[in-house]
N, C-alpha and C positions, 0 to 999 in steps of 0.2 A: 179967560184959560186959556181959549185957542193962539192967542198973541202971544202968550208965554211958551205954547207948546213950539211955535214956529218960532220962536227968537233960540229955544234949546237946540232946536233942530238945524237951523243956522250955525249955532256956535260948534255946535258936533262935526258939522261937515267941514268948517274952516279947519278945526282941529285936524281933520281926518287927511286935508287936503295937505297941511303943514306935515304930518306925520310923511306923506308920499313923496313930498319935495326933499325931507329929509334921506328919503332913502333911495333919491336918484331917478325916482321916477320920469321926472319931467325934463330929463336931461335930453333925451332922444327924440329928433323931430318925428322919427320914423317909427312909426306904434304899430305891429299888428293885434290883431282880436286878441292872443293871448295875455299880450303886455297891457291892452285896454279893460280887461277883465281884472287883472292884478292892480290897476292903479283904482279902479272902481271899488274894487274889494278894500283895499286898504283903504280907501276914503272911508268908507262906512264901518270898517272894523278897527280902522287905526287907533281911535283914543281909546280903545279898549287896551292895547298896548300899555297906554300909560298909566293907568288904573291898575298893574301888573296881573291882569290876564294877558294870556298870550295863546288868541283863537287859533284853530289849525286845521285847515281842511282836508280830508283823505279822499284821496281817488280812489274808487271802488272797482277792482278789476272786472271788467266784464268780456266773455268770452264772443266775440265777435271776429267770423271767419272774413278776414279782409286779405286781399292780394297781395301780392309780395309785389314789390318791384322789378321789372327786367333789368337784368345785369347786361 
């Protein structure tokens, strides 16, 4: 049973990597943290798009007092 789960997990991640490739995430050689997190999220959730689901991540506005850059 564990071997089957492992095989399904590898297949899931390969499909997700293919989805990231189709969206062009691997074209840029310079990647920042935001792009890396997009790639990782796409690899994990990418196969859901092929099943008809379209997962969305909403950013919640947090009231944080950050200083403005000087001009």
